PAZAMI-812180 format. One line per 2 residues: their letters; for each residue x, y, z of C-alpha. Coordinates in steps of 0.2 Angstrom, whole numbers. Layout:
BEGIN
a> X,Y,Z | ... .
END
This chain:
BEGIN
xx> 618,195,397 | 609,207,409 .
xx> 604,225,406 | 606,238,417 .
xx> 598,239,434 | 582,248,435 .
xx> 582,265,440 | 574,271,455 .
xx> 556,281,454 | 565,298,455 .
xx> 577,294,442 | 563,289,429 .
xx> 559,302,416 | 544,315,422 .
xx> 527,310,417 | 514,321,410 .
xx> 496,321,405 | 500,305,395 .
xx> 503,295,412 | 486,288,417 .
xx> 487,292,436 | 493,310,432 .
xx> 479,312,418 | 465,307,428 .
xx> 470,319,442 | 473,334,429 .
xx> 454,332,423 | 448,337,439 .
xx> 460,353,440 | 456,370,436 .
xx> 473,375,428 | 473,390,414 .
xx> 475,384,397 | 492,376,391 .
xx> 505,388,387 | 501,402,400 .
xx> 513,407,414 | 509,401,431 .
xx> 519,403,447 | 516,390,460 .
xx> 520,391,478 | 529,376,482 .
xx> 534,372,499 | 541,353,496 .
xx> 525,345,504 | 514,332,495 .
xx> 501,345,490 | 511,359,483 .
xx> 523,344,474 | 508,339,466 .
xx> 504,356,461 | 520,358,452 .
xx> 518,340,443 | 500,344,436 .
xx> 504,362,432 | 517,355,420 .
xx> 506,342,415 | 493,355,410 .
xx> 505,362,398 | 509,378,408 .
xx> 525,387,409 | 528,384,428 .
xx> 540,393,439 | 541,385,457 .
xx> 544,397,473 | 549,391,489 .
xx> 548,402,503 | 561,399,518 .
xx> 552,405,534 | 570,401,544 .
xx> 558,393,557 | 569,376,557 .
xx> 586,370,556 | 590,363,540 .
xx> 576,372,530 | 586,377,517 .
xx> 588,358,511 | 569,359,508 .
xx> 573,372,494 | 585,360,486 .
xx> 571,347,485 | 559,359,476 .
xx> 572,364,465 | 577,346,459 .
xx> 558,344,457 | 556,359,447 .
xx> 571,352,436 | 565,336,434 .
xx> 548,343,428 | 553,356,417 .
xx> 549,371,429 | 560,386,433 .
xx> 564,389,451 | 567,403,463 .
xx> 570,403,482 | 564,417,493 .
xx> 568,420,512 | 558,429,523 .
xx> 561,431,543 | 546,426,554 .
xx> 550,427,573 | 542,413,584 .
xx> 529,420,595 | 510,425,595 .
xx> 500,423,579 | 514,414,571 .
xx> 503,406,557 | 495,422,553 .
xx> 512,431,551 | 520,417,542 .
xx> 507,417,529 | 506,436,528 .
xx> 525,435,525 | 522,422,511 .
xx> 509,433,503 | 522,448,501 .
xx> 536,439,492 | 524,427,482 .
xx> 512,439,477 | 493,440,474 .
xx> 493,429,459 | 503,414,464 .
xx> 493,395,462 | 494,386,478 .
xx> 491,367,482 | 476,368,493 .
xx> 465,353,491 | 446,349,496 .
xx> 453,344,513 | 461,361,515 .
xx> 444,370,509 | 434,360,522 .
xx> 446,366,535 | 444,384,529 .
xx> 426,383,531 | 426,377,549 .
xx> 439,390,553 | 429,404,547 .
xx> 413,398,555 | 422,398,571 .
xx> 427,415,567 | 409,421,566 .
xx> 412,424,547 | 398,428,535 .
xx> 394,422,516 | 410,428,510 .
xx> 421,418,523 | 410,402,522 .
xx> 412,402,504 | 430,401,508 .
xx> 442,398,492 | 438,398,474 .
xx> 441,384,462 | 451,393,447 .
xx> 468,395,442 | 474,401,459 .
xx> 466,386,468 | 466,372,453 .
xx> 467,357,466 | 452,360,476 .
xx> 444,345,468 | 456,334,473 .
xx> 458,326,490 | 475,326,500 .
xx> 476,308,499 | 477,309,480 .
xx> 490,321,480 | 501,309,493 .
xx> 496,295,481 | 503,305,466 .
xx> 520,309,474 | 522,290,478 .
xx> 518,285,461 | 531,297,454 .
xx> 544,293,466 | 543,311,475 .
xx> 547,312,494 | 538,326,501 .
xx> 543,336,516 | 532,333,531 .
xx> 532,350,541 | 531,346,559 .
xx> 521,362,562 | 506,354,554 .
xx> 504,344,570 | 506,358,582 .
xx> 491,360,592 | 494,379,594 .
xx> 487,381,579 | 468,381,577 .
xx> 469,374,559 | 478,359,566 .
xx> 466,356,578 | 453,357,565 .
xx> 462,344,554 | 465,332,568 .
xx> 451,334,580 | 436,344,574 .
xx> 435,336,556 | 436,318,561 .
xx> 423,323,575 | 412,329,563 .
xx> 413,314,551 | 409,304,565 .
xx> 394,311,570 | 388,313,552 .
xx> 392,294,548 | 400,301,532 .
xx> 414,311,526 | 411,328,529 .
xx> 424,335,517 | 415,335,502 .
xx> 399,341,510 | 408,356,517 .
xx> 417,359,500 | 400,358,492 .
xx> 393,371,503 | 407,383,500 .
xx> 404,382,481 | 385,385,484 .
xx> 388,399,495 | 402,407,483 .
xx> 387,410,471 | 377,418,483 .
xx> 392,429,488 | 394,434,470 .
xx> 376,438,469 | 376,449,485 .
xx> 391,458,477 | 384,460,462 .
xx> 369,469,469 | 379,480,481 .
xx> 389,486,467 | 373,495,462 .
xx> 372,505,478 | 383,520,479 .
xx> 392,517,496 | 395,537,499 .
xx> 376,539,497 | 368,540,515 .
xx> 350,539,508 | 354,525,496 .
xx> 362,515,509 | 348,519,521 .
xx> 335,513,508 | 344,496,503 .
xx> 340,479,511 | 351,479,526 .
xx> 362,463,518 | 365,473,503 .
xx> 370,489,513 | 381,479,524 .
xx> 390,471,508 | 391,489,501 .
xx> 400,497,515 | 411,482,517 .
xx> 417,482,500 | 419,502,500 .
xx> 429,500,517 | 440,486,513 .
xx> 446,493,495 | 461,483,490 .
xx> 464,475,507 | 462,457,507 .
xx> 455,458,526 | 438,465,527 .
xx> 432,477,540 | 423,469,555 .
xx> 405,467,557 | 404,479,571 .
xx> 413,494,559 | 400,490,546 .
xx> 386,492,558 | 392,508,565 .
xx> 394,515,547 | 376,511,542 .
xx> 372,520,559 | 379,535,552 .
xx> 371,533,536 | 354,531,546 .
xx> 358,548,556 | 358,537,571 .
xx> 377,544,574 | 386,557,566 .
xx> 402,549,564 | 411,533,569 .
xx> 429,529,572 | 437,515,562 .
xx> 453,504,566 | 468,512,557 .
xx> 464,529,563 | 451,532,549 .
xx> 434,541,554 | 418,541,544 .
xx> 407,556,545 | 391,561,535 .
xx> 389,579,528 | 375,585,515 .
xx> 370,567,513 | 386,561,509 .
xx> 398,549,518 | 416,552,518 .
xx> 432,544,526 | 445,552,534 .
xx> 460,554,539 | 473,540,535 .
xx> 476,533,518 | 466,539,504 .
xx> 448,534,505 | 443,517,498 .
xx> 437,519,481 | 419,516,476 .
xx> 417,497,472 | 414,493,454 .
xx> 403,477,449 | 412,461,449 .
xx> 412,450,434 | 402,435,432 .
xx> 414,419,441 | 415,402,432 .
xx> 405,388,442 | 416,382,456 .
xx> 423,364,454 | 415,351,466 .
xx> 426,339,474 | 423,321,471 .
xx> 410,313,481 | 398,328,483 .
xx> 382,323,475 | 364,329,475 .
xx> 360,321,490 | 371,333,499 .
xx> 359,347,496 | 350,342,513 .
xx> 365,348,523 | 365,365,516 .
x> 359,380,528 .
END
């Protein structure tokens, strides 16, 4: 007498950390302790579905949030797929909708819209491949140490130790069918050209996979950026004499943090240099983007008008060492700047 037909992968029970495939990947992630609340941004792609699976396997109380940008017909069906995955793995779910018109700077505007609805403490499914792409993108923008440090491994980026092929393999193992966003192939976006053209070219020239190298470089530079921040926090950015006497990299860092305040987008190097010129009495004042003006009076720098002046930066707490991606060994030190 034959038994019931075998269930499809999607109908099988959710697998936690006791599943050897899930457990092996989880060991290289940086989720918070089990029992903590974690909000995950889940688009329905392989990386974000893996984020959902691994966060629940880590024992976190997970809420999966899907953001519909309304840029494609049928995008609401993607939310239904994420909702089904969340239910299968025991996570809560909510869907948000934002309106982003097509046009210039679409990628940046969509990212900003997501951040507004997801909030600052959302976990994302960025992998080591995304980290490498971010390093190259920031290099092309002329970023300094902080930009080249890219994303930091930790509760907000818990999958930086994994590769994109591994998140895809996990979804296949669990019978999850990821959604493939056609915009990921659109050459209008710089990141897509980096992913499909520049990274493969770099690997070809180097004769090896450069993703682990770039990820390791970001981890090394993250420590350098933290050290600079700690030293810069000791300089009063409003004290013109202190800024003028500080080593130039420290002075730049102090001004940069002072002007940025809570804004995730720091001021340009040109704006920072002009403020340092005010501190050194090479100019009396300078205009900043957004209508602000920095001036010097009685040895002090002040910002006016616009929003309330930035707060003087506090010392940053030490960060935990960034997790290194697989394949980044000691021989990669030769690739560091």
